[in-house]
C-alpha positions as semicolon CSV with decimal commas, in nm:
position;residue;x (nm);y (nm);z (nm)
1;M;-2,558;-0,494;3,886
2;S;-2,543;-0,866;3,808
3;L;-2,281;-1,027;3,586
4;D;-2,545;-1,103;3,319
5;S;-2,653;-0,738;3,312
6;R;-2,294;-0,622;3,274
7;V;-2,236;-0,863;2,987
8;R;-2,554;-0,745;2,812
9;N;-2,459;-0,381;2,857
10;A;-2,107;-0,443;2,725
11;A;-2,247;-0,628;2,424
12;A;-2,489;-0,343;2,355
13;R;-2,202;-0,093;2,349
14;L;-1,978;-0,307;2,130
15;P;-1,945;-0,162;1,778
16;W;-2,065;-0,475;1,598
17;R;-2,040;-0,313;1,255
18;S;-1,670;-0,252;1,314
19;V;-1,623;-0,605;1,443
20;R;-1,795;-0,750;1,136
21;E;-1,590;-0,530;0,903
22;L;-1,268;-0,629;1,078
23;G;-1,365;-0,993;1,032
24;W;-1,396;-0,944;0,656
25;V;-1,067;-0,756;0,643
26;L;-0,887;-1,032;0,834
27;A;-1,042;-1,307;0,623
28;G;-0,949;-1,136;0,297
29;Q;-0,597;-1,062;0,413
30;A;-0,548;-1,418;0,539
31;V;-0,624;-1,559;0,195
32;A;-0,426;-1,281;0,025
33;T;-0,127;-1,353;0,248
34;A;-0,140;-1,722;0,166
35;G;-0,166;-1,641;-0,204
36;S;0,124;-1,394;-0,189
37;V;0,347;-1,642;-0,010
38;G;0,252;-1,913;-0,259
39;L;0,322;-1,677;-0,549
40;T;0,667;-1,599;-0,410
41;K;0,743;-1,969;-0,370
42;V;0,636;-2,055;-0,725
43;I;0,822;-1,769;-0,894
44;A;1,135;-1,779;-0,676
45;S;1,176;-2,156;-0,695
46;R;1,115;-2,168;-1,071
47;L;1,337;-1,872;-1,164
48;G;1,641;-1,910;-0,940
49;A;1,817;-1,624;-0,762
50;E;1,954;-1,443;-1,070
51;Q;1,631;-1,435;-1,272
52;Y;1,429;-1,360;-0,960
53;G;1,660;-1,066;-0,899
54;R;1,585;-0,932;-1,247
55;Y;1,213;-0,985;-1,185
56;A;1,241;-0,783;-0,863
57;L;1,428;-0,505;-1,046
58;G;1,157;-0,497;-1,312
59;L;0,891;-0,451;-1,047
60;T;1,051;-0,119;-0,948
61;V;0,882;0,023;-1,261
62;A;0,544;-0,074;-1,114
63;V;0,648;0,080;-0,782
64;L;0,723;0,408;-0,962
65;L;0,370;0,422;-1,103
66;N;0,228;0,344;-0,760
67;Q;0,428;0,600;-0,565
68;F;0,448;0,884;-0,816
69;L;0,118;0,875;-1,006
70;L;-0,159;0,632;-0,927
71;G;-0,102;0,569;-0,557
72;P;-0,150;0,938;-0,465
73;I;-0,475;0,948;-0,664
74;T;-0,601;0,642;-0,476
75;T;-0,504;0,801;-0,144
76;S;-0,692;1,117;-0,236
77;A;-0,997;0,916;-0,346
78;L;-1,000;0,732;-0,013
79;R;-0,971;1,062;0,174
80;F;-1,261;1,242;0,002
81;F;-1,507;0,963;-0,078
82;S;-1,707;1,004;0,244
83;S;-1,717;1,383;0,217
84;Y;-1,852;1,379;-0,139
85;R;-2,094;1,098;-0,064
86;D;-2,234;1,275;0,244
87;S;-2,272;1,601;0,052
88;G;-2,461;1,435;-0,235
89;Q;-2,185;1,500;-0,492
90;L;-2,062;1,145;-0,538
91;Q;-2,151;1,138;-0,909
92;A;-1,923;1,436;-0,979
93;F;-1,648;1,280;-0,768
94;L;-1,662;0,945;-0,954
95;A;-1,670;1,123;-1,291
96;S;-1,360;1,319;-1,192
97;L;-1,179;0,997;-1,100
98;R;-1,265;0,838;-1,434
99;R;-1,133;1,143;-1,617
100;I;-0,812;1,154;-1,413
101;M;-0,742;0,782;-1,457
102;T;-0,801;0,798;-1,832
103;R;-0,554;1,083;-1,871
104;V;-0,296;0,913;-1,652
105;A;-0,324;0,586;-1,847
106;V;-0,276;0,766;-2,179
107;G;0,020;0,956;-2,035
108;V;0,183;0,636;-1,908
109;V;0,152;0,469;-2,248
110;L;0,292;0,772;-2,432
111;A;0,585;0,799;-2,188
112;A;0,656;0,426;-2,195
113;I;0,709;0,409;-2,572
114;P;1,029;0,620;-2,591
115;A;1,149;0,487;-2,254
116;V;1,125;0,126;-2,371
117;A;1,292;0,214;-2,701
118;F;1,580;0,376;-2,511
119;V;1,628;0,072;-2,286
120;A;1,625;-0,158;-2,590
121;S;1,892;0,043;-2,769
122;R;2,105;0,120;-2,463
123;Y;2,088;-0,213;-2,280
124;S;1,897;-0,506;-2,433
125;V;1,562;-0,605;-2,577
126;D;1,505;-0,841;-2,283
127;W;1,529;-0,556;-2,033
128;A;1,304;-0,340;-2,252
129;V;1,033;-0,607;-2,272
130;L;1,057;-0,664;-1,897
131;A;1,018;-0,290;-1,832
132;A;0,716;-0,266;-2,065
133;L;0,545;-0,561;-1,898
134;A;0,621;-0,417;-1,554
135;A;0,461;-0,088;-1,658
136;A;0,150;-0,274;-1,777
137;F;0,142;-0,466;-1,449
138;G;0,178;-0,145;-1,250
139;L;-0,100;0,029;-1,442
140;A;-0,341;-0,262;-1,392
141;Q;-0,241;-0,312;-1,029
142;N;-0,299;0,051;-0,935
143;T;-0,626;0,074;-1,129
144;F;-0,741;-0,230;-0,934
145;G;-0,618;-0,063;-0,615
146;L;-0,832;0,244;-0,683
147;A;-1,148;0,037;-0,729
148;N;-1,072;-0,171;-0,422
149;N;-1,010;0,137;-0,210
150;L;-1,338;0,289;-0,325
151;D;-1,507;-0,025;-0,193
152;I;-1,315;0,016;0,132
153;A;-1,409;0,384;0,155
154;A;-1,774;0,290;0,105
155;R;-1,720;0,027;0,377
156;H;-1,817;-0,258;0,145
157;R;-1,570;-0,475;0,332
158;A;-1,693;-0,810;0,204
159;R;-1,652;-0,726;-0,164
160;A;-1,317;-0,556;-0,107
161;A;-1,189;-0,853;0,093
162;I;-1,297;-1,104;-0,173
163;F;-1,107;-0,924;-0,446
164;Q;-0,802;-0,868;-0,227
165;A;-0,793;-1,242;-0,176
166;A;-0,862;-1,322;-0,542
167;D;-0,577;-1,107;-0,676
168;P;-0,272;-1,301;-0,548
169;V;-0,449;-1,636;-0,583
170;L;-0,521;-1,576;-0,953
171;R;-0,165;-1,454;-1,011
172;L;-0,037;-1,766;-0,834
173;L;-0,241;-1,998;-1,055
174;L;-0,138;-1,823;-1,376
175;A;0,228;-1,812;-1,271
176;A;0,226;-2,185;-1,196
177;V;0,073;-2,268;-1,535
178;I;0,273;-2,025;-1,749
179;L;0,611;-2,092;-1,585
180;T;0,551;-2,464;-1,638
181;A;0,444;-2,424;-2,001
182;F;0,732;-2,193;-2,099
183;A;1,101;-2,166;-2,016
184;P;1,117;-1,984;-1,678
185;S;1,249;-1,629;-1,692
186;A;1,182;-1,291;-1,537
187;T;0,990;-1,187;-1,849
188;V;0,763;-1,492;-1,847
189;A;0,692;-1,442;-1,477
190;M;0,598;-1,078;-1,544
191;V;0,359;-1,188;-1,819
192;A;0,185;-1,418;-1,570
193;V;0,140;-1,161;-1,293
194;A;0,034;-0,888;-1,540
195;A;-0,233;-1,116;-1,687
196;G;-0,360;-1,211;-1,342
197;I;-0,397;-0,857;-1,212
198;T;-0,561;-0,741;-1,537
199;I;-0,836;-1,003;-1,503
200;T;-0,891;-0,920;-1,135
201;C;-0,896;-0,547;-1,212
202;A;-1,167;-0,587;-1,478
203;L;-1,385;-0,796;-1,245
204;Q;-1,337;-0,555;-0,953
205;W;-1,446;-0,253;-1,157
206;W;-1,746;-0,442;-1,296
207;T;-1,874;-0,539;-0,951
208;L;-1,796;-0,193;-0,809
209;S;-2,003;-0,030;-1,086
210;R;-2,295;-0,261;-1,012
211;G;-2,263;-0,193;-0,639
212;L;-2,255;0,184;-0,681
213;A;-2,557;0,166;-0,910
214;S;-2,760;0,046;-0,611
215;D;-2,616;0,312;-0,379
216;P;-2,865;0,601;-0,335
217;A;-2,577;0,851;-0,317
218;A;-2,437;0,730;-0,650
219;A;-2,761;0,643;-0,827
220;P;-2,807;0,812;-1,163
221;G;-2,991;1,138;-1,125
222;A;-2,913;1,486;-1,240
223;R;-2,597;1,463;-1,444
224;P;-2,309;1,649;-1,276
225;S;-2,211;1,969;-1,453
226;P;-1,864;2,016;-1,605
227;A;-1,796;2,274;-1,334
228;E;-1,876;2,021;-1,059
229;I;-1,653;1,759;-1,219
230;S;-1,370;2,008;-1,263
231;A;-1,402;2,118;-0,901
232;A;-1,384;1,757;-0,783
233;M;-1,081;1,695;-1,006
234;A;-0,911;2,001;-0,860
235;A;-0,978;1,882;-0,504
236;V;-0,846;1,531;-0,575
237;L;-0,533;1,654;-0,751
238;R;-0,467;1,929;-0,497
239;F;-0,460;1,669;-0,220
240;A;-0,271;1,413;-0,432
241;R;0,004;1,651;-0,547
242;Y;0,179;1,633;-0,211
243;F;0,197;1,256;-0,239
244;M;0,311;1,276;-0,600
245;V;0,609;1,489;-0,505
246;S;0,692;1,281;-0,199
247;G;0,617;0,965;-0,398
248;A;0,905;1,032;-0,635
249;F;1,139;1,035;-0,336
250;T;0,966;0,736;-0,178
251;W;1,015;0,542;-0,500
252;L;1,386;0,621;-0,486
253;Q;1,391;0,496;-0,128
254;L;1,197;0,173;-0,202
255;S;1,395;0,094;-0,517
256;S;1,740;0,213;-0,413
257;D;1,804;-0,097;-0,202
258;R;1,763;-0,336;-0,496
259;W;1,955;-0,118;-0,740
260;A;2,233;-0,061;-0,487
261;V;2,265;-0,438;-0,446
262;K;2,281;-0,480;-0,825
263;L;2,538;-0,202;-0,857
264;F;2,770;-0,318;-0,579
265;L;2,695;-0,694;-0,568
266;S;2,505;-0,898;-0,832
267;D;2,166;-0,996;-0,975
268;A;2,174;-1,312;-0,764
269;A;2,225;-1,101;-0,450
270;V;1,924;-0,892;-0,556
271;G;1,721;-1,213;-0,576
272;L;1,834;-1,324;-0,229
273;F;1,750;-0,986;-0,078
274;A;1,417;-0,963;-0,265
275;V;1,304;-1,301;-0,131
276;A;1,393;-1,201;0,226
277;Y;1,215;-0,868;0,175
278;Q;0,908;-1,044;0,038
279;M;0,894;-1,276;0,339
280;A;0,933;-0,977;0,572
281;S;0,650;-0,803;0,387
282;V;0,395;-1,057;0,509
283;P;0,376;-0,910;0,862
284;G;0,551;-0,582;0,780
285;V;0,331;-0,474;0,490
286;I;0,042;-0,714;0,423
287;L;-0,082;-0,766;0,779
288;A;0,002;-0,406;0,870
289;G;-0,187;-0,296;0,560
290;C;-0,483;-0,496;0,686
291;L;-0,490;-0,280;1,000
292;S;-0,439;0,036;0,799
293;Q;-0,725;-0,029;0,558
294;F;-0,952;-0,100;0,855
295;V;-0,854;0,209;1,056
296;S;-0,803;0,470;0,780
297;P;-1,165;0,505;0,661
298;I;-1,280;0,536;1,023
299;V;-1,020;0,806;1,092
300;F;-1,120;1,002;0,780
301;Q;-1,489;0,964;0,857
302;R;-1,437;1,093;1,210
303;A;-1,215;1,381;1,097
304;K;-1,481;1,505;0,850
305;E;-1,348;1,817;0,673
306;G;-1,036;1,817;0,892
307;T;-1,096;2,162;1,038
308;S;-1,245;2,075;1,377
309;R;-1,012;2,016;1,672
310;S;-1,266;1,798;1,851
311;A;-1,328;1,590;1,536
312;L;-0,953;1,540;1,488
313;D;-0,912;1,439;1,852
314;H;-1,192;1,190;1,796
315;A;-1,011;1,059;1,484
316;R;-0,676;1,033;1,664
317;R;-0,822;0,796;1,923
318;A;-0,897;0,545;1,646
319;M;-0,551;0,604;1,501
320;F;-0,384;0,532;1,835
321;V;-0,563;0,197;1,854
322;G;-0,416;0,114;1,514
323;V;-0,068;0,226;1,621
324;A;-0,081;0,009;1,933
325;A;-0,185;-0,291;1,724
326;L;0,098;-0,224;1,477
327;I;0,355;-0,206;1,756
328;A;0,237;-0,540;1,896
329;L;0,240;-0,697;1,548
330;T;0,591;-0,567;1,474
331;V;0,738;-0,690;1,803
332;A;0,577;-1,035;1,777
333;S;0,662;-1,090;1,408
334;T;1,022;-0,973;1,454
335;A;1,066;-1,226;1,735
336;V;0,919;-1,506;1,521
337;A;1,139;-1,413;1,225
338;F;1,447;-1,402;1,448
339;L;1,380;-1,755;1,575
340;F;1,253;-1,917;1,256
341;G;1,367;-1,697;0,966
342;E;1,584;-1,957;0,794
343;P;1,341;-2,252;0,805
344;L;1,055;-2,026;0,699
345;I;1,239;-1,891;0,396
346;V;1,335;-2,245;0,290
347;L;0,977;-2,365;0,340
348;F;0,817;-2,084;0,144
349;T;1,077;-2,051;-0,134
350;S;1,351;-2,312;-0,182
351;P;1,681;-2,421;-0,019
352;A;1,867;-2,202;-0,271
353;Y;1,759;-1,895;-0,068
354;R;1,858;-2,032;0,275
355;A;2,115;-1,757;0,334
356;G;1,838;-1,497;0,314
357;G;1,684;-1,624;0,639
358;A;1,919;-1,411;0,848
359;Y;1,782;-1,093;0,686
360;V;1,411;-1,152;0,747
361;A;1,394;-1,038;1,114
362;P;1,570;-0,701;1,069
363;L;1,365;-0,632;0,757
364;V;1,044;-0,711;0,947
365;L;1,146;-0,457;1,211
366;G;1,238;-0,193;0,953
367;L;0,914;-0,239;0,757
368;G;0,714;-0,240;1,080
369;L;0,859;0,097;1,179
370;L;0,765;0,235;0,837
371;Q;0,406;0,113;0,878
372;I;0,384;0,269;1,224
373;G;0,499;0,597;1,071
374;H;0,239;0,565;0,794
375;M;-0,036;0,507;1,051
376;L;0,076;0,814;1,248
377;S;0,073;1,020;0,929
378;L;-0,307;0,995;0,928
379;V;-0,294;1,313;1,140
380;P;-0,169;1,541;0,859
381;M;-0,380;1,355;0,605
382;S;-0,706;1,386;0,800
383;S;-0,636;1,751;0,886
384;N;-0,542;1,833;0,523
385;R;-0,213;1,985;0,644
386;L;0,027;1,810;0,410
387;G;0,305;2,067;0,368
388;G;0,499;1,950;0,674
389;H;0,437;1,586;0,588
390;L;0,580;1,644;0,241
391;I;0,901;1,771;0,399
392;V;0,907;1,465;0,628
393;K;0,868;1,227;0,332
394;I;1,139;1,397;0,125
395;A;1,384;1,411;0,416
396;H;1,325;1,047;0,506
397;A;1,349;0,920;0,149
398;S;1,669;1,115;0,082
399;L;1,827;0,979;0,398
400;A;1,721;0,623;0,313
401;V;1,871;0,640;-0,038
402;V;2,207;0,758;0,099
403;L;2,204;0,500;0,380
404;N;2,118;0,218;0,141
405;A;2,402;0,299;-0,098
406;L;2,662;0,347;0,176
407;A;2,550;0,040;0,370
408;V;2,556;-0,197;0,073
409;R;2,892;-0,070;-0,046
410;A;3,053;-0,103;0,297
411;Y;2,877;-0,403;0,454
412;G;2,672;-0,579;0,187
413;L;2,328;-0,717;0,267
414;P;2,370;-0,708;0,649
415;G;2,443;-0,335;0,626
416;L;2,132;-0,284;0,413
417;C;1,918;-0,444;0,685
418;V;2,061;-0,210;0,950
419;A;1,993;0,086;0,720
420;A;1,628;-0,024;0,689
421;I;1,585;-0,018;1,069
422;A;1,762;0,316;1,107
423;S;1,561;0,489;0,833
424;G;1,234;0,349;0,971
425;A;1,310;0,482;1,319
426;V;1,396;0,825;1,178
427;Y;1,068;0,829;0,984
428;V;0,862;0,760;1,298
429;A;1,045;1,038;1,486
430;L;0,990;1,289;1,204
431;V;0,619;1,206;1,174
432;L;0,568;1,240;1,550
433;A;0,739;1,580;1,549
434;N;0,519;1,698;1,261
435;N;0,203;1,568;1,431
436;H;0,291;1,757;1,746
437;R;0,335;2,076;1,543
438;I;-0,004;2,030;1,372
439;M;-0,199;1,965;1,690
440;R;-0,032;2,257;1,865
441;T;-0,150;2,500;1,596
442;L;-0,515;2,389;1,600
443;T;-0,765;2,612;1,778
444;P;-0,996;2,433;2,025
445;D;-1,361;2,416;1,921
446;V;-1,629;2,598;2,112
447;V;-1,860;2,296;2,080
448;P;-1,829;1,995;2,314
449;A;-1,601;1,712;2,214
450;L;-1,747;1,410;2,039
451;P;-1,821;1,090;2,235
452;K;-1,554;0,826;2,266
453;P;-1,651;0,488;2,118
454;L;-1,329;0,304;2,037
455;L;-1,363;0,240;1,664
456;Q;-1,721;0,311;1,568
457;P;-1,747;0,639;1,371
């Protein structure tokens, strides 16, 4: 066979849809990364370490909503979108999501009122206002995240990428204007980011609704019955409940580092650590999230109902490609952060945060290990066997909280960085052990295994 024939055959087998989708994901994440870095520079340089520390502490309220309530619902929606669409029940599924989100939003508002009043009376009005704004930001951010993930699940990569890019850019522009017009503070910064995400959220839902209206699977037809909507709600919540329970522990893990620094050190130290963490999040969370959002829908689509051994083996091959890419990204970005952490943190924030440069590389490694563990956890998610994964999440989060507190108290910020690496490594080991248990208990199918294209479902 000639070289030209081999090239043509290779091109014919190349999953061009996946390549095109990956291109949109990368483009959207590139702009989103630039916007996130710019947002960090504007807010950190304008606030100073102490106020930026308070801003970072306020954001832990938004993290709570993400991990405990709204994030699990988004995960469940991403998991079941393809199944309901393929079975012709997408209308009932979307109606169930609207009903769930409405109830959650009302519940958040009702819970926030006494919580804010307590903070105002027990601590200060400033902290209460900051907490209320952070809750509003978290509600808008996670509502936007649901709409964006529905676009991703439907493999509307272009629209999802555009809004992922628009979100941090709009927040950056509003933060620059508002922090210039008013005296810089954590509260003013929270107003800016909350306004930005609210505008983006409204536009994302509007375009998603228009897009789904042209989708044959979601086009208006026979109105879903209350029983169909209730059944879809039950399926979504049944899957999400595992993540809600584990999310409470994950929130403790993700927030305990900042609150431990505040408890044992100072608000300024929180600001220094938060800036280093934010810089480490560029490769450790944002770029890794880019890979995850590309691979996850393909894994779920391949896994189908999650009951077939051959389908799960087919799904795992796509997952392993994502894991290999995450390992390469983590190693390369840790090396870059080790060599250039200090100049990068000065360039993208201000000289006041120079000392935080030493913490970027270990945080990149710790966050990278967490993302590798998250990618590997697609096995229990795609097989709908979440009991063992729930135990893994609770055990890991509990260990991380204890390590964070002990490390900060004994060794300050350097100890916290070591704790991040250790807890990330433990998480990967626990997920691998659980995956091995799941695959060992599956019964082989009697039908032949599915073909092996690399990423094309």
